[in-house]
N, C-alpha and C positions, 0 to 999 in steps of 0.2 A: 290564843286569841283573846283579846280584851272584849268583855261584854259591853254592848251598848246599853245605854240607860234611857229612860223616858222622862220627859219633863213632867214635874209634879202638877203643873198648872194646865198646859195646853195639850199634853199628850204626845208631843213630837219626839222623834228619835234624836238623841244627843250623841254626836260622834265623840270618840275617846279624845281627851285633851281639850275639849271645848265645854262651854257652859259654866254654870255656877253651882256650888255646893253650899247649902245653908243648913246649919245644925241648930235646932231649937234647944232650949234649956232642958227640956225633958228627954233629949237624946234622939228625937226624930230627925232623920236626915231627908232633906228635900233637894231634889235636883232640878235646876232650871236651865232652859236652853238659851234664854236671853234675859237681859235686864228688865225688859217689858213684862215678862212673866213674873219675875221676882217682885217687882213693884206692885203689880196687880194683886198678887196673893198676900204678900206680907204687909206692905204699907197701906194699900187701899182696901184690904180685906174683902176682895171680890171672890165670888163663888164660880168655879169653872162651869157649872151647869147653866148659869145665867149669862155667861159671856159668849157672844156670838161666834168669835173666831176660834174657839177651842174645840177639840175633838169630842169632848164629853157632851157639849151642847148639841152637836150634830147627831150623835148617837141617840140622844133622848128625843130629838126632833124626828128621827126616822122611826123610832118606836111608836110615837104618837101617830104618825102617818099610817103605819101598819095597823094599829088598833082601831083607827077610824074607818079604814076600808072594810073591816070585818063586820 
């Protein structure tokens, strides 16, 4: 069985045979589910923590909610 990968920007699951593979000069491999994610991370240099539609943004938001309740 082929292992599924996660998008390096938004955190979505990537089905085998789809998405983009980006290799940096230093050898780091980035997997992207769509061109939208690739452009946001590489060209626009956006941070997933500050982009509202990413999984990382929502996990940080939930952590802040839980800490404010305490």
